[in-house]
Backbone bond lengths (Angstrom), bond angles and torsions (degrees), N, CA, C in turn:
res aa  C-N    CA-C-N  psi(-1)  N-CA   C-N-CA  omega(-1)  CA-C   N-CA-C  phi
1 M - - - 1.461 - - 1.538 109.78 -
2 V 1.318 116.99 131.11 1.465 121.99 -179.84 1.527 109.84 -81.19
3 M 1.339 114.92 130.31 1.463 119.71 179.06 1.525 110.04 -68.90
4 K 1.325 116.85 138.94 1.466 121.24 178.14 1.524 107.89 -77.36
5 R 1.326 116.51 113.68 1.468 121.03 -179.61 1.532 108.31 -117.35
6 T 1.318 114.53 84.69 1.469 120.37 -176.75 1.526 110.53 -93.44
7 L 1.318 115.27 133.95 1.464 121.56 172.22 1.524 107.51 -92.88
8 G 1.325 116.84 118.61 1.460 121.43 176.51 1.522 109.97 -93.21
9 V 1.323 116.97 133.92 1.464 121.63 -177.30 1.527 109.86 -120.58
10 Y 1.332 115.77 125.47 1.467 122.12 -177.83 1.532 111.16 -120.93
11 K 1.322 114.63 145.13 1.463 121.37 170.90 1.530 107.72 -93.49
12 I 1.328 116.36 131.68 1.460 121.43 175.38 1.526 106.64 -92.37
13 S 1.320 116.85 129.36 1.454 120.07 -173.55 1.523 111.61 -134.24
14 N 1.317 114.81 160.52 1.459 122.34 172.16 1.516 105.75 -143.77
15 E 1.323 116.18 126.18 1.461 118.84 -172.50 1.525 113.73 -60.63
16 R 1.338 117.14 -25.55 1.468 119.56 178.95 1.526 110.04 -120.17
17 S 1.326 115.62 43.72 1.456 120.82 -176.72 1.526 111.46 -56.92
18 V 1.340 114.66 136.21 1.467 119.33 177.08 1.526 110.69 -89.31
19 F 1.335 116.44 -3.19 1.460 119.44 179.38 1.519 110.50 -68.50
20 K 1.302 116.33 129.00 1.467 121.06 177.97 1.529 108.68 -103.45
21 P 1.330 117.84 119.50 1.467 119.39 179.34 1.521 111.20 -55.42
22 P 1.320 117.34 141.90 1.462 120.44 -176.45 1.516 114.39 -74.45
23 Y 1.321 117.86 -1.31 1.459 119.41 -177.07 1.519 111.98 -112.97
24 G 1.308 116.08 39.62 1.455 119.46 178.61 1.512 110.94 65.50
25 K 1.359 116.26 -120.99 1.470 119.75 -177.35 1.528 112.47 -80.13
26 M 1.318 117.89 -10.21 1.452 119.79 -176.06 1.524 110.75 -80.41
27 E 1.308 117.40 122.87 1.466 122.15 178.03 1.525 108.70 -77.88
28 V 1.320 116.29 123.52 1.466 120.67 -177.13 1.515 112.02 -66.89
29 M 1.311 117.63 -40.16 1.461 121.38 -171.17 1.537 111.65 -81.63
30 T 1.297 116.39 61.30 1.465 123.00 -178.66 1.535 109.99 -89.80
31 P 1.336 117.65 164.59 1.466 119.20 174.01 1.527 112.46 -55.66
32 K 1.334 116.90 -37.48 1.470 120.63 178.52 1.524 110.31 -62.83
33 F 1.317 117.66 -43.31 1.458 122.59 178.48 1.531 109.99 -58.39
34 F 1.337 116.58 -48.91 1.457 120.45 -178.60 1.526 111.80 -65.40
35 Y 1.321 116.30 -38.57 1.467 120.34 179.32 1.526 110.74 -59.33
36 Y 1.342 116.51 -50.34 1.457 119.54 -176.36 1.526 112.79 -73.34
37 V 1.322 118.03 -36.87 1.469 119.45 176.89 1.527 109.69 -62.44
38 S 1.330 117.34 -44.03 1.468 121.15 179.20 1.527 111.10 -62.92
39 K 1.328 115.34 -46.44 1.467 120.71 -178.51 1.528 111.31 -60.98
40 F 1.340 117.09 -47.34 1.461 120.36 -177.46 1.523 111.95 -72.30
41 T 1.338 117.32 -33.81 1.468 120.39 178.60 1.527 110.35 -60.36
42 V 1.321 116.72 -47.36 1.468 121.94 -178.16 1.530 110.97 -62.23
43 Q 1.336 117.29 -32.66 1.464 120.83 -177.37 1.526 113.26 -68.81
44 Y 1.323 118.15 -16.78 1.472 120.38 176.57 1.532 111.30 -71.53
45 F 1.319 117.01 -24.16 1.464 121.51 -173.30 1.519 111.82 -89.50
46 P 1.361 116.71 156.40 1.466 118.86 175.94 1.529 110.69 -55.89
47 R 1.323 115.11 146.41 1.473 120.90 -179.19 1.531 110.25 -53.17
48 G 1.328 115.76 132.75 1.454 120.28 178.15 1.521 115.07 91.57
49 T 1.341 117.31 -4.81 1.466 118.94 178.32 1.525 109.36 -59.34
50 F 1.321 115.11 -47.75 1.468 121.03 174.88 1.521 107.70 -120.05
51 N 1.325 117.25 130.75 1.463 118.32 177.87 1.525 112.37 -108.62
52 A 1.358 115.28 7.38 1.462 120.45 174.53 1.534 108.55 -162.38
53 V 1.317 115.21 152.38 1.471 121.62 175.57 1.524 107.11 -131.26
54 K 1.337 115.65 133.76 1.465 119.60 176.32 1.524 108.50 -125.75
55 I 1.331 116.23 115.96 1.459 121.29 175.27 1.522 106.59 -88.96
56 V 1.319 116.21 113.96 1.462 121.44 -175.19 1.525 109.61 -78.11
57 E 1.329 115.93 124.68 1.474 121.34 -176.33 1.524 112.59 -64.81
58 K 1.330 116.70 -43.64 1.463 120.57 -176.07 1.528 110.12 -77.87
59 P 1.342 117.58 121.18 1.468 119.45 -178.75 1.525 112.48 -73.63
60 I 1.314 115.33 160.30 1.462 121.67 172.61 1.523 106.23 -85.65
61 E 1.322 116.71 108.88 1.468 121.29 -177.30 1.530 110.29 -86.01
62 I 1.305 115.64 129.09 1.462 121.69 178.36 1.527 108.33 -109.69
63 G 1.331 115.90 120.34 1.465 120.62 -180.00 1.522 112.17 -80.66
64 W 1.323 115.77 173.64 1.465 120.70 -175.50 1.520 113.49 -65.44
65 R 1.332 117.44 -26.62 1.465 119.10 178.62 1.522 111.71 -64.71
66 D 1.313 115.87 -27.47 1.465 121.67 -178.56 1.527 111.31 -107.90
67 F 1.317 115.16 30.90 1.461 121.14 -173.77 1.531 108.78 -128.67
68 Y 1.336 116.79 126.15 1.461 120.94 177.88 1.524 108.57 -89.93
69 V 1.337 116.49 123.67 1.469 121.00 179.23 1.522 108.20 -102.92
70 D 1.318 115.82 113.27 1.457 122.43 -178.12 1.529 110.37 -87.60
71 Y 1.331 115.37 160.30 1.464 121.57 175.70 1.530 109.94 -58.02
72 F 1.339 115.83 -38.14 1.465 121.59 174.72 1.528 106.87 -96.01
73 P 1.332 118.85 110.01 1.479 121.57 -173.65 1.523 114.87 -52.40
74 E 1.341 117.77 -34.68 1.461 119.42 -177.64 1.534 112.90 -67.16
75 F 1.348 116.77 -14.38 1.463 120.24 177.88 1.524 112.70 -95.88
76 S 1.316 117.73 -3.06 1.462 120.85 179.35 1.525 110.41 -69.33
77 G 1.332 115.90 155.23 1.455 118.11 179.13 1.513 112.41 177.80
78 P 1.336 116.30 176.25 1.465 121.05 -176.55 1.528 112.66 -73.64
79 I 1.330 114.92 157.06 1.456 122.55 177.41 1.524 107.38 -91.43
80 V 1.344 116.47 127.67 1.465 119.96 -168.63 1.528 114.10 -65.72
81 G 1.326 118.79 -29.25 1.467 119.62 178.58 1.519 111.19 -56.72
82 S 1.318 115.33 -40.56 1.468 120.79 178.92 1.525 111.28 -68.65
83 I 1.326 116.31 -38.10 1.470 119.91 -179.87 1.531 110.04 -65.39
84 F 1.340 116.26 -47.51 1.465 119.54 179.60 1.532 110.77 -56.41
85 K 1.320 115.74 -44.16 1.469 120.44 -178.52 1.527 111.32 -63.08
86 R 1.339 116.42 -47.04 1.471 120.84 -178.30 1.528 111.71 -66.63
87 I 1.332 116.85 -43.75 1.471 119.78 -179.77 1.524 110.23 -65.01
88 K 1.334 116.76 -41.54 1.467 119.69 179.79 1.526 110.91 -57.86
89 Q 1.325 116.52 -44.08 1.470 120.69 179.59 1.525 111.49 -59.85
90 E 1.338 115.82 -44.61 1.467 120.19 -178.38 1.530 111.98 -72.64
91 A 1.338 116.18 -42.30 1.465 120.77 -174.76 1.519 112.37 -68.37
92 E 1.331 117.32 -30.94 1.465 120.26 179.84 1.535 111.44 -63.65
93 K 1.313 116.53 -29.61 1.476 120.35 177.46 1.532 110.82 -66.79
94 E 1.329 115.23 -29.97 1.469 120.97 -175.49 1.529 112.55 -94.29
95 N 1.337 116.53 -14.86 1.465 121.91 -177.21 1.535 112.05 58.99
96 F 1.332 116.54 44.54 1.465 121.11 178.32 1.530 110.52 -69.34
97 Y 1.329 115.28 147.99 1.467 121.99 177.40 1.536 110.14 -74.83
98 R 1.313 116.17 -46.98 1.462 123.06 174.28 1.530 107.06 -140.70
99 V 1.344 115.68 159.42 1.461 119.89 -175.50 1.519 109.38 -133.58
100 L 1.321 114.33 141.74 1.454 121.55 178.21 1.523 108.80 -123.20
101 G 1.325 116.91 129.29 1.460 121.99 175.12 1.511 108.93 -114.80
102 I 1.330 117.13 128.89 1.470 121.03 -178.35 1.523 108.37 -117.67
103 S 1.326 115.12 123.22 1.461 121.47 -178.15 1.524 110.56 -111.03
104 P 1.344 117.99 134.31 1.466 118.88 174.61 1.529 110.72 -74.35
105 M 1.333 116.44 -12.41 1.464 122.33 -174.67 1.526 111.59 -106.01
106 M 1.329 116.28 168.87 1.456 122.32 172.53 1.523 109.05 -63.53
107 L 1.332 116.92 155.39 1.462 122.51 178.27 1.533 109.59 -111.90
108 W 1.329 116.02 138.92 1.463 121.23 -176.64 1.521 110.81 -127.78
109 K 1.335 114.89 149.50 1.461 121.55 176.99 1.523 108.62 -123.04
110 K 1.331 115.54 135.27 1.463 120.40 175.72 1.521 107.94 -91.27
111 T 1.338 116.94 122.10 1.461 121.23 -178.06 1.526 110.54 -80.13
112 S 1.325 115.78 169.90 1.472 120.75 178.82 1.522 111.50 -65.61
113 Q 1.344 117.12 -19.85 1.468 121.59 176.79 1.526 112.25 -86.57
114 G 1.335 117.24 2.01 1.452 121.20 178.94 1.518 114.29 83.27
115 E 1.330 116.92 9.39 1.467 120.94 177.88 1.522 109.21 -95.18
116 Y 1.336 115.70 165.19 1.461 120.34 -178.12 1.520 110.36 -113.98
117 T 1.331 115.32 134.87 1.458 122.19 -179.69 1.521 109.05 -119.33
118 N 1.333 116.09 132.12 1.466 121.13 176.89 1.522 108.58 -77.80
119 L 1.339 116.87 125.48 1.463 121.45 -178.82 1.532 112.03 -89.41
120 F 1.317 117.09 2.18 1.454 123.61 177.81 1.522 111.66 54.40
121 H 1.333 119.00 -105.67 1.464 120.63 -168.96 1.523 114.75 -77.49
122 G 1.319 117.57 -29.54 1.457 118.30 -178.74 1.507 113.11 165.02
123 T 1.328 114.59 -174.29 1.461 122.27 179.33 1.526 107.63 -162.42
124 S 1.330 116.66 176.63 1.465 120.02 -179.00 1.518 110.55 -158.23
125 N 1.336 114.92 164.70 1.460 120.80 167.55 1.526 106.66 -127.04
126 S 1.314 118.94 -156.32 1.466 120.01 -173.52 1.531 114.71 -70.31
127 K 1.331 117.93 -17.13 1.463 119.70 -177.10 1.529 113.79 -135.25
128 I 1.337 116.72 -17.37 1.467 121.14 -173.49 1.531 111.17 -119.00
129 G 1.323 115.93 130.03 1.463 121.69 173.01 1.520 109.06 -108.79
130 L 1.333 117.00 135.48 1.465 121.74 178.55 1.524 109.51 -118.47
131 S 1.326 115.89 138.03 1.461 120.87 179.71 1.527 110.54 -131.78
132 S 1.332 115.97 139.91 1.462 121.97 178.11 1.525 109.92 -102.84
133 V 1.323 116.49 127.31 1.467 121.17 176.90 1.531 109.91 -77.91
134 A 1.336 116.68 -39.96 1.463 121.70 -175.57 1.524 111.92 -57.45
135 S 1.326 116.90 -38.54 1.460 120.07 -176.14 1.526 112.45 -77.22
136 L 1.323 117.71 -16.04 1.463 120.96 -175.74 1.521 113.67 -96.75
137 W 1.329 116.67 -25.37 1.462 118.10 -175.78 1.519 110.82 -73.53
138 D 1.332 115.30 128.56 1.462 120.76 -177.65 1.524 110.76 -136.05
139 G 1.338 115.59 37.27 1.467 120.12 177.01 1.515 114.94 91.83
140 E 1.346 117.92 3.27 1.459 120.05 -179.66 1.524 110.88 -72.98
141 S 1.323 114.69 171.93 1.469 120.45 173.52 1.527 109.20 -70.27
142 L 1.318 116.75 167.57 1.456 120.72 177.90 1.532 110.94 -60.61
143 D 1.337 117.60 -39.92 1.468 120.80 179.32 1.525 110.88 -61.63
144 E 1.327 116.89 -41.88 1.461 120.42 179.38 1.523 110.99 -68.54
145 L 1.322 116.54 -37.40 1.462 120.30 177.35 1.529 110.25 -62.79
146 I 1.315 117.50 -41.41 1.468 121.56 177.93 1.529 110.36 -58.40
147 L 1.337 116.54 -42.60 1.474 120.06 178.68 1.522 111.27 -64.15
148 K 1.329 117.24 -42.74 1.467 120.65 -179.71 1.529 111.59 -66.08
149 V 1.315 116.65 -43.02 1.467 120.30 -179.83 1.532 109.68 -66.39
150 S 1.328 118.05 -40.72 1.472 121.58 178.01 1.524 110.49 -60.47
151 N 1.318 116.34 -44.63 1.460 121.78 178.66 1.521 110.29 -59.85
152 N 1.332 115.93 -43.88 1.458 119.92 -179.19 1.529 111.42 -68.41
153 C 1.342 116.55 -39.11 1.468 120.45 177.91 1.520 110.70 -61.84
154 A 1.336 116.94 -42.24 1.468 120.71 178.75 1.529 110.31 -63.69
155 H 1.324 116.72 -39.86 1.468 121.28 177.56 1.530 110.68 -59.98
156 E 1.341 116.34 -49.23 1.473 119.59 -178.56 1.530 111.36 -66.39
157 L 1.332 117.84 -38.67 1.465 120.09 175.74 1.526 111.05 -66.95
158 G 1.329 116.66 -30.89 1.472 120.35 176.01 1.518 111.31 -56.52
159 H 1.332 116.26 -39.05 1.473 119.74 177.86 1.525 111.44 -61.72
160 T 1.330 117.61 -31.68 1.474 119.80 -179.43 1.530 111.51 -69.07
161 F 1.327 117.09 -15.09 1.466 121.83 174.72 1.529 111.21 -97.17
162 G 1.317 116.36 10.45 1.468 120.70 177.87 1.514 114.27 86.07
163 L 1.340 117.85 8.93 1.469 120.19 179.95 1.518 109.95 -76.15
164 E 1.339 115.73 140.08 1.456 121.45 -179.72 1.522 110.32 -111.55
165 H 1.327 116.25 165.80 1.460 121.17 178.78 1.536 110.80 -65.64
166 H 1.326 115.77 131.83 1.468 120.88 169.84 1.526 108.60 -160.54
167 I 1.313 116.16 164.12 1.466 120.79 -171.28 1.528 112.45 -77.75
168 D 1.348 114.82 165.53 1.468 123.83 176.89 1.525 112.99 56.41
169 C 1.318 115.41 44.06 1.465 120.72 -176.21 1.523 108.66 -161.26
170 L 1.311 116.68 164.91 1.458 121.70 172.81 1.526 110.91 -59.78
171 M 1.328 117.41 -22.35 1.465 122.03 179.64 1.528 112.48 -84.85
172 D 1.326 117.38 3.40 1.469 122.24 175.51 1.530 108.49 -76.65
173 T 1.334 117.62 128.27 1.468 120.22 -179.77 1.532 111.78 -69.78
174 E 1.323 117.10 -19.92 1.475 121.04 179.83 1.530 111.46 -104.95
175 R 1.317 117.59 25.11 1.459 121.80 -173.85 1.532 113.14 -69.30
176 D 1.324 114.53 163.33 1.457 122.31 168.89 1.528 106.09 -76.14
177 R 1.319 116.89 115.44 1.467 120.07 -173.13 1.524 113.50 -78.07
178 F 1.314 117.44 2.23 1.465 119.99 175.69 1.531 111.89 -106.46
179 N 1.324 117.80 -31.54 1.462 120.18 -169.66 1.521 115.99 -118.96
180 S 1.311 120.09 -7.22 1.461 120.44 -175.26 1.524 112.12 -73.31
181 R 1.324 115.64 152.70 1.466 123.55 179.24 1.528 108.26 -137.21
182 F 1.336 116.89 165.97 1.458 120.05 172.89 1.525 109.07 -65.61
183 C 1.330 116.74 139.07 1.462 120.81 175.45 1.532 108.65 -74.92
184 D 1.334 117.22 169.24 1.468 121.34 -178.13 1.526 111.44 -60.82
185 E 1.328 117.23 -38.29 1.464 120.65 -179.71 1.530 111.04 -60.97
186 C 1.334 116.40 -44.42 1.468 120.42 179.91 1.527 111.05 -68.45
187 K 1.334 116.82 -41.34 1.469 119.57 178.05 1.527 111.01 -60.58
188 N 1.337 115.68 -42.44 1.467 119.78 -179.69 1.525 110.82 -65.82
189 K 1.323 117.21 -35.36 1.468 119.93 178.99 1.531 110.07 -65.99
190 I 1.333 116.83 -41.42 1.469 120.34 178.66 1.531 109.57 -64.84
191 I 1.331 117.60 -45.07 1.456 121.87 -179.72 1.533 110.39 -60.93
192 S 1.331 115.53 -40.64 1.467 120.45 178.87 1.522 111.40 -62.25
193 L 1.336 116.35 -41.23 1.473 120.35 178.99 1.523 111.14 -65.98
194 L 1.323 116.82 -35.49 1.465 120.75 -179.61 1.523 112.49 -67.26
195 S 1.332 116.38 -27.68 1.453 120.67 -176.65 1.530 113.19 -81.04
196 H 1.332 117.09 -8.39 1.473 120.85 179.60 1.505 112.42 -95.35
C-alpha cells in the first residue's frame, strides 16, 4: 500500500495587510498563482515524493499582535512563530505529510533578546516551509515571479527533509532562482527518507 504523502498549501493573510501587490490592482495571491506555484514546487522533488497536493481555501489569518510593523510599511509582516503555531494546528486536522505556507508579506522572527529579524525569502521547521512573495519580487512578470516563488518553496521544503545549505544545488543560498535543481546527493537523501 502506498503511503498518502499530501503537500498542504496555505495562504498567510492579514486582514489589514500593508503589503501592496506589485501589479497595481491585480492581487498576486490568486487561485491561479497558488495552482502553478504548487505544481512547479512539487516538480523539483524526486518522483513520488508527494502523491497529492491540497491548496487550502481558508487562509491562515495573522492578527496585529503577531504582526511586526516596520518603519517602512512595505517591510512589515507576520512573525513566523505565530505562523508555525497556527499552521500546525490546522495541518494536524488534515494529516498532511509536509506543509507550505506562502505569505505576500515579509516574514519576521522575534529573537530571544526581543528584537526582530527579517527572514527575507523564507524559513522552515521539521515539517513546514514558509516563503515570502514580497521579498522575491524584483519587477519580473507574473510568470517569472511564479518560477522564483516555486524555487524558493522547494528550497524551504528541502529543509524539512533535513537538507542543508551547500553550493551547486537548489539548497545553495546564492542559487539561480530560475534554473537551479536539487543535486544528486540531496535527491538521494529525499528518496532514502521516503523508503523508511
